[in-house]
C-alpha positions as CSV (number, residue, x, y, z in Angstrom):
1,M,50.8,12.4,-6.1
2,D,52.3,9.2,-7.5
3,I,52.0,8.0,-11.1
4,L,49.0,5.6,-10.1
5,D,47.1,8.6,-8.7
6,I,47.7,10.6,-11.9
7,I,46.5,7.7,-14.1
8,N,43.5,7.1,-12.0
9,S,42.5,10.7,-12.0
10,F,42.0,10.4,-15.8
11,N,40.3,7.0,-15.7
12,P,36.7,7.3,-14.8
13,I,35.1,4.7,-12.6
14,F,31.8,3.6,-13.9
15,I,29.3,3.2,-11.1
16,T,26.1,2.2,-12.9
17,K,24.7,5.5,-14.3
18,Y,27.1,7.8,-12.4
19,L,30.6,8.6,-13.4
20,Y,33.4,9.4,-10.8
21,T,37.1,9.6,-11.0
22,I,39.3,8.6,-8.0
23,Q,39.9,12.3,-7.3
24,Q,36.2,13.0,-7.3
25,L,35.6,10.2,-4.8
26,R,38.1,11.9,-2.6
27,D,37.1,15.5,-3.0
28,N,33.4,15.7,-3.7
29,D,31.1,16.9,-0.9
30,T,28.5,14.3,-1.9
31,I,28.5,11.2,-4.1
32,I,25.4,9.2,-5.1
33,L,25.7,5.4,-5.3
34,P,23.1,3.2,-6.9
35,T,23.5,-0.6,-6.9
36,L,27.2,-1.4,-7.5
37,K,28.8,-4.0,-9.6
38,E,31.0,-6.5,-7.6
39,S,34.2,-5.0,-9.1
40,E,33.2,-1.5,-7.9
41,Y,33.1,-2.1,-4.1
42,Q,36.9,-1.8,-3.9
43,F,36.7,1.9,-4.8
44,L,34.7,2.7,-1.7
45,K,38.1,2.9,0.2
46,E,39.0,5.9,-1.9
47,I,36.1,8.0,-0.7
48,G,37.2,11.1,1.2
49,D,36.5,11.3,4.9
50,K,34.3,14.4,4.6
51,T,32.3,13.1,1.7
52,T,28.6,12.4,2.3
53,I,27.4,9.2,0.6
54,E,23.9,9.0,-0.7
55,L,22.6,5.5,-1.5
56,I,19.7,6.0,-4.0
57,E,18.2,3.1,-6.1
58,N,20.6,0.8,-4.3
59,D,19.3,-2.7,-3.6
60,D,22.4,-3.7,-1.6
61,A,22.7,-0.8,0.9
62,V,23.8,-3.0,3.8
63,K,26.6,-4.5,1.6
64,V,27.9,-1.0,1.0
65,L,27.8,-0.3,4.8
66,L,29.7,-3.4,5.5
67,Y,32.4,-2.5,3.0
68,L,32.7,1.0,4.4
69,Q,33.0,-0.6,7.9
70,K,35.7,-3.0,6.5
71,F,37.6,0.0,5.1
72,Q,37.2,1.8,8.5
73,K,35.2,4.6,6.9
74,N,32.9,6.8,9.1
75,N,31.3,8.9,6.4
76,K,27.8,10.3,6.8
77,V,25.6,7.9,4.8
78,I,22.0,8.7,3.8
79,I,20.0,5.7,2.5
80,T,16.9,6.2,0.4
81,L,15.2,2.8,0.7
82,Q,14.6,1.0,-2.6
83,N,13.2,-2.2,-1.1
84,K,12.4,-1.8,2.6
85,E,11.8,-5.4,3.5
86,K,15.0,-6.6,1.8
87,F,16.9,-3.8,3.6
88,N,15.5,-5.0,6.9
89,Q,16.4,-8.6,6.2
90,D,19.9,-7.7,5.3
91,L,20.2,-5.2,8.2
92,F,19.1,-7.5,11.0
93,A,21.3,-10.3,9.6
94,D,24.6,-8.4,10.0
95,D,26.6,-6.7,12.7
96,L,26.9,-3.0,11.8
97,D,28.2,0.1,13.5
98,Y,25.1,2.3,13.2
99,S,26.7,5.7,13.9
100,N,26.5,8.4,11.2
101,I,24.0,6.5,9.1
102,F,20.6,8.0,8.2
103,V,17.5,6.5,6.5
104,K,14.8,8.0,4.2
105,V,11.9,5.7,3.6
106,N,11.2,7.4,0.3
107,L,12.6,10.3,-1.7
108,H,10.3,12.9,-0.1
109,S,10.8,11.9,3.6
110,K,13.2,13.4,6.1
111,P,16.3,11.4,6.9
112,I,16.3,9.8,10.4
113,P,19.1,8.1,12.3
114,L,19.4,4.4,11.6
115,T,19.1,3.7,15.3
116,Q,15.7,5.5,15.3
117,Y,14.7,3.6,12.1
118,I,15.4,0.3,13.7
119,Y,13.4,1.2,16.8
120,N,10.5,2.2,14.7
121,E,10.6,-1.0,12.7
122,Q,10.8,-3.1,15.8
123,I,7.6,-1.5,17.1
124,L,5.9,-2.5,13.8
125,Y,7.3,-6.0,13.8
126,D,6.2,-6.5,17.4
127,M,2.6,-5.6,16.3
128,I,2.4,-8.7,14.0
129,K,4.8,-11.2,15.7
130,E,1.9,-13.4,16.7
131,A,0.6,-13.7,13.1
132,K,3.7,-15.1,11.4
133,D,2.3,-18.7,11.3
134,Y,-1.2,-17.7,10.3
135,S,-2.7,-18.4,6.8
136,P,-2.9,-15.5,4.4
137,L,-6.6,-14.8,5.2
138,E,-5.9,-14.9,8.9
139,K,-2.9,-12.6,8.6
140,F,-5.0,-10.1,6.7
141,I,-7.8,-10.2,9.3
142,Y,-5.2,-10.0,12.2
143,V,-3.7,-6.8,10.7
144,Y,-7.2,-5.4,10.0
145,D,-8.2,-5.9,13.6
146,I,-5.1,-4.0,14.8
147,I,-5.6,-1.0,12.4
148,K,-9.4,-0.5,12.9
149,K,-9.1,-0.4,16.7
150,L,-5.8,1.4,17.0
151,K,-7.3,4.8,17.6
152,E,-10.1,7.0,16.4
153,Y,-10.0,8.9,13.1
154,Q,-8.6,12.3,13.9
155,E,-6.9,15.0,11.8
156,N,-4.2,17.3,13.1
157,D,-4.8,20.6,11.3
158,Q,-1.6,22.2,12.5
159,D,0.7,19.4,11.1
160,K,-1.0,16.9,8.8
161,H,2.1,14.8,8.6
162,L,1.2,13.6,12.2
163,S,-1.9,11.8,10.9
164,R,-0.4,10.4,7.7
165,V,3.3,9.5,8.1
166,L,4.0,5.9,9.3
167,Y,6.7,6.8,11.8
168,E,4.5,9.6,13.2
169,I,1.2,7.8,13.7
170,I,2.7,5.1,15.8
171,Y,3.6,7.7,18.4
172,N,0.5,10.0,18.6
173,N,-3.3,10.1,18.7
174,Y,-3.8,11.2,15.1
175,I,-4.7,9.2,12.1
176,V,-6.7,9.7,8.8
177,C,-7.4,7.4,5.8
178,S,-3.9,7.6,4.3
179,G,-2.4,6.8,7.8
180,F,-4.7,3.8,8.2
181,T,-3.7,2.6,4.7
182,E,0.0,3.3,5.1
183,L,0.2,1.3,8.4
184,Q,-1.9,-1.5,7.0
185,R,0.2,-1.8,3.9
186,D,3.4,-1.8,5.9
187,L,2.3,-4.6,8.3
188,L,0.9,-6.7,5.5
189,T,4.1,-6.4,3.5
190,K,6.0,-7.6,6.5
191,L,3.7,-10.7,6.5
192,N,4.3,-11.2,2.8
193,I,0.7,-10.3,1.8
194,P,0.7,-8.5,-1.5
195,C,-1.1,-5.1,-1.5
196,Y,-1.3,-1.8,-3.3
197,T,-2.5,1.6,-2.1
198,E,-5.4,3.0,-4.0
199,S,-5.9,6.8,-4.1
200,V,-9.5,7.7,-5.1
201,K,-11.8,10.7,-5.2
202,I,-14.8,9.7,-3.0
203,G,-18.2,11.2,-3.1
204,M,-19.0,13.3,0.0
205,S,-22.8,13.3,-0.2
206,A,-23.3,10.1,1.7
207,I,-20.9,11.2,4.4
208,E,-22.7,14.6,4.7
209,A,-26.1,12.9,4.6
210,K,-25.2,10.6,7.5
211,S,-23.8,13.5,9.4
212,K,-27.0,15.6,9.1
213,L,-29.4,12.7,9.8
214,S,-27.5,11.5,12.8
215,K,-28.5,14.8,14.6
216,I,-32.2,13.8,14.4
217,K,-33.4,13.3,17.9
218,N,-34.7,9.7,17.5
219,W,-32.1,8.6,14.9
220,N,-30.7,5.8,17.0
221,T,-34.1,4.3,17.5
222,L,-34.7,3.9,13.7
223,S,-34.2,0.5,12.0
224,S,-31.1,0.1,9.9
225,A,-33.1,-0.4,6.7
226,F,-35.0,2.8,7.3
227,K,-31.8,4.7,8.0
228,Y,-30.4,3.4,4.6
229,R,-33.5,4.7,2.8
230,L,-33.3,8.1,4.5
231,I,-29.6,8.5,3.7
232,R,-30.3,7.6,0.0
233,R,-33.1,10.2,-0.1
234,Q,-31.0,12.9,1.7
235,M,-28.1,12.3,-0.8
236,Q,-30.4,13.5,-3.6
237,N,-30.6,16.9,-1.9
238,I,-26.9,17.3,-1.5
239,P,-24.7,18.4,-4.4
240,Q,-22.1,15.7,-5.0
241,T,-18.6,16.9,-4.2
242,F,-15.5,14.7,-4.1
243,G,-12.7,14.4,-1.6
244,H,-9.4,12.6,-1.7
245,H,-9.4,9.2,0.0
246,S,-7.0,6.3,0.4
247,R,-7.7,2.6,0.7
248,L,-6.0,-0.7,0.0
249,I,-6.2,-3.4,-2.7
250,T,-4.8,-6.8,-1.8
251,Y,-4.3,-10.3,-3.4
252,I,-5.2,-13.2,-1.2
253,D,-4.4,-16.8,-2.2
254,D,-5.3,-19.1,0.7
255,P,-6.0,-22.8,0.0
256,K,-7.1,-23.3,3.6
257,Y,-10.2,-21.2,3.0
258,Q,-10.3,-21.8,-0.8
259,I,-9.8,-18.1,-1.5
260,N,-8.0,-16.7,-4.5
261,G,-8.7,-13.2,-5.6
262,I,-8.1,-9.5,-5.6
263,Y,-10.0,-7.6,-3.0
264,F,-10.7,-4.0,-1.9
265,N,-10.4,-2.8,1.7
266,D,-11.4,0.4,3.4
267,V,-10.5,0.1,7.1
268,T,-11.3,3.8,7.7
269,F,-15.1,3.0,7.5
270,D,-14.7,0.1,9.9
271,N,-12.8,2.3,12.5
272,D,-14.8,1.7,15.7
273,L,-13.2,1.2,19.1
274,I,-16.3,-0.5,20.5
275,K,-17.9,-2.5,17.7
276,N,-16.0,-5.2,15.9
277,L,-16.7,-4.2,12.2
278,Y,-15.7,-6.1,9.1
279,N,-18.0,-4.5,6.5
280,H,-15.2,-3.0,4.3
281,L,-12.8,-5.9,4.5
282,L,-11.9,-8.0,1.5
283,L,-14.7,-6.8,-0.8
284,T,-15.2,-7.7,-4.4
285,Q,-15.4,-4.9,-6.9
286,R,-19.2,-5.4,-7.1
287,E,-19.5,-5.2,-3.3
288,I,-17.4,-2.1,-2.8
289,S,-19.1,-0.4,-5.7
290,S,-22.5,-0.9,-4.1
291,S,-21.5,1.2,-1.1
292,N,-23.1,4.6,-0.4
293,N,-19.6,6.0,-0.8
294,K,-19.3,6.4,-4.5
295,I,-15.9,7.1,-6.2
296,K,-15.2,9.3,-9.2
297,L,-13.9,7.7,-12.4
298,S,-10.2,8.2,-12.5
299,F,-7.5,7.8,-15.1
300,N,-5.4,5.5,-12.8
301,S,-4.7,1.8,-13.6
302,T,-6.7,0.8,-10.5
303,E,-9.9,2.0,-12.4
304,L,-9.5,-1.1,-14.6
305,L,-10.0,-3.4,-11.6
306,Y,-13.6,-2.3,-11.4
307,A,-14.8,-4.5,-14.2
308,D,-17.8,-6.9,-14.0
309,N,-17.0,-8.4,-17.4
310,I,-14.5,-8.2,-20.2
311,Q,-16.7,-5.6,-22.2
312,E,-16.7,-3.3,-19.2
313,F,-12.9,-3.6,-19.0
314,Y,-12.6,-2.6,-22.7
315,D,-15.1,0.2,-22.1
316,K,-13.0,1.7,-19.3
317,I,-9.9,1.8,-21.5
318,N,-11.9,3.4,-24.3
319,Y,-13.4,6.0,-21.9
320,M,-9.8,6.9,-20.8
321,L,-8.7,7.4,-24.4
322,K,-11.8,9.4,-25.3
323,H,-11.9,11.7,-22.3
324,K,-8.1,12.0,-21.6
325,N,-8.0,15.8,-22.1
326,E,-11.0,16.7,-19.9
327,E,-8.9,17.0,-16.7
328,P,-5.2,16.9,-15.7
329,N,-3.9,13.4,-15.8
330,V,-0.9,11.4,-17.2
331,L,-2.7,10.8,-20.5
332,A,-3.5,14.4,-21.3
333,D,-2.2,15.7,-24.7
334,K,-0.8,12.4,-25.8
335,D,-1.9,10.4,-28.9
336,D,-4.0,7.2,-28.4
337,E,-1.1,4.8,-29.0
338,E,1.1,6.4,-26.4
339,C,-1.9,6.6,-24.0
340,L,-2.6,2.9,-24.5
341,N,1.1,2.1,-23.7
342,I,0.9,4.1,-20.5
343,I,-2.4,2.4,-19.5
344,I,-1.2,-1.1,-20.1
345,S,2.2,-0.5,-18.6
346,N,0.7,1.0,-15.4
347,L,-1.7,-1.9,-15.2
348,I,1.0,-4.5,-15.4
349,D,3.0,-2.6,-12.7
350,L,-0.1,-2.7,-10.5
351,L,-0.7,-6.4,-11.1
352,D,3.0,-7.1,-10.5
353,H,2.6,-5.7,-7.0
354,L,-0.4,-8.0,-6.4
355,D,0.4,-11.2,-8.3
356,P,4.0,-11.3,-9.6
357,K,3.7,-14.9,-10.6
358,F,0.9,-14.1,-13.1
359,I,2.9,-11.1,-14.5
360,N,6.0,-13.3,-14.9
361,E,3.9,-15.6,-17.1
362,I,2.6,-12.6,-19.1
363,V,6.1,-11.2,-19.7
364,S,7.3,-14.6,-20.9
365,K,4.5,-14.8,-23.4
366,Y,4.2,-11.3,-24.8
367,N,6.3,-8.3,-25.9
368,I,4.7,-5.9,-23.4
369,S,5.4,-2.8,-25.6
370,D,3.3,-4.2,-28.5
371,N,0.0,-4.1,-26.7
372,K,-1.4,-6.9,-28.8
373,P,-5.2,-7.5,-28.5
374,E,-4.3,-11.0,-27.1
375,L,-2.3,-9.4,-24.2
376,I,-5.1,-6.9,-23.4
377,F,-7.7,-9.6,-23.5
378,E,-5.7,-11.9,-21.1
379,L,-5.1,-9.0,-18.7
380,G,-8.8,-8.2,-18.7
381,S,-9.9,-11.8,-18.3
382,Y,-7.6,-12.3,-15.4
383,I,-9.0,-9.1,-13.7
384,V,-12.6,-10.0,-14.2
385,K,-12.0,-13.4,-12.7
386,K,-10.0,-12.2,-9.7
387,V,-12.0,-9.1,-8.6
388,N,-15.3,-10.9,-8.4
389,N,-14.5,-13.9,-6.1
390,H,-16.9,-13.4,-3.1
391,I,-15.6,-14.6,0.3
392,D,-18.2,-16.6,2.1
393,E,-19.2,-15.0,5.4
394,K,-18.9,-18.4,7.2
395,N,-15.3,-18.6,6.1
396,L,-14.7,-15.0,7.4
397,L,-16.2,-15.8,10.8
398,R,-14.2,-19.0,11.0
399,A,-11.0,-17.1,10.4
400,I,-11.9,-14.4,12.9
401,N,-12.6,-17.1,15.6
402,I,-9.3,-18.9,14.9
403,I,-7.5,-15.6,15.5
404,Y,-9.3,-15.0,18.8
405,Q,-8.7,-18.6,19.9
406,N,-5.0,-17.9,19.6
407,A,-5.4,-14.6,21.5
408,F,-7.7,-16.0,24.2
409,E,-7.9,-19.5,25.5
410,N,-11.5,-20.2,24.4
411,G,-11.8,-17.9,21.4
412,L,-15.1,-16.1,20.9
413,T,-18.1,-17.0,22.9
414,D,-21.5,-17.6,21.2
415,G,-22.6,-14.3,22.6
416,E,-19.6,-12.4,21.2
417,I,-20.1,-14.0,17.8
418,K,-23.8,-13.1,17.9
419,Q,-22.8,-9.5,18.7
420,I,-20.3,-9.3,15.8
421,I,-23.0,-10.5,13.4
422,Q,-25.6,-8.0,14.8
423,D,-23.2,-5.0,14.7
424,N,-22.0,-5.8,11.2
425,N,-25.5,-6.5,9.8
426,E,-26.8,-3.2,11.2
427,A,-23.8,-1.2,9.8
428,S,-23.9,-3.1,6.5
429,T,-27.6,-2.4,6.0
430,I,-27.0,1.3,6.5
431,E,-24.0,1.4,4.2
432,F,-24.9,-1.2,1.5
433,G,-28.6,-1.8,1.9
434,H,-28.3,-5.4,2.9
435,I,-27.1,-7.5,5.8
436,K,-23.5,-8.9,5.7
437,F,-23.9,-12.2,7.7
438,K,-26.9,-14.2,6.7
């Protein structure tokens, strides 16, 4: 060992929040590298040949791979994705040797070879390649059409990952609500449409009522309005239980259709391989709350999006503070000030996913940790305004027709449009008690 090696062995290298000496880089079985400073990339050449490199919380994973390639390193590298779309953009822009590189799409997933990851992603990009020049509303409907007609809802009781994990559902016949939502979220993100996955507890009485009534011999001959009344009546005789459910919240800003708002979407309930249903697409909070499928009040930040006015927004915060210890949740056993900090912080994180421009304005105006009344009022006012912007059904049909015009030479025929209106009005009357397309 020369004098430089001896000196280096006592001089730690600061790599963000991890601390390694030159000798540790050479000898450790595994090293973890978050995002590096520019001056730290040179130390990658010191990593031992048998050391496994894990890239966690690293926004420049491809840059690390390029440096390793430059230094002729062939270490096993496991990348836990921090920002999937940025990683893809960097990855497809550079010429890399893909051997011995593995990817985890999140901390809990299994690592897969980079070559398999690229193949999976190419399948997903191919699904939406025709939509890249559409307006935001048209992009959303295009993806919705793909998801709702991909395959029928079906669980796999032997291996539930097969119906939920993104890279599983694109290869098999299984899918449930979380699989629908995961695929929808991924495709929309690729098209730069902001969205957020909402996990709720949904009432099962409506689902059970419909299941029981559908076995009536003449059920299909009854009018939609009569079915709705029967379901409502049957629900009263069924004890309300709640099951876990997943759906999507999205922000659509589309000047072409004069749309700007936050919307709720539940593609699971429009899953039909024959009928072309749009009843659970881009709903206001009022509309989705009027469904037979009731959700249980939660202690998640998404709960604050279900506000008809500013007083209801305040009431929801106060309810969370008052009832925080009634069931396990992130607020339990904390004082009110700490709870309020968590509530507002989580809400800001949610809105940052949906409308980062608005949150940038908020951050520039307020000290977020102060939770001043003015901050809470501005957040509540924004939410009440954005979650109650109804999308005109004529606009919806116009966008649907434009998509079909691109897919087929003449778009939808008058008969096909009439059938869409009829099918959706029938389903909407059963689900919501009113027709969708007037």
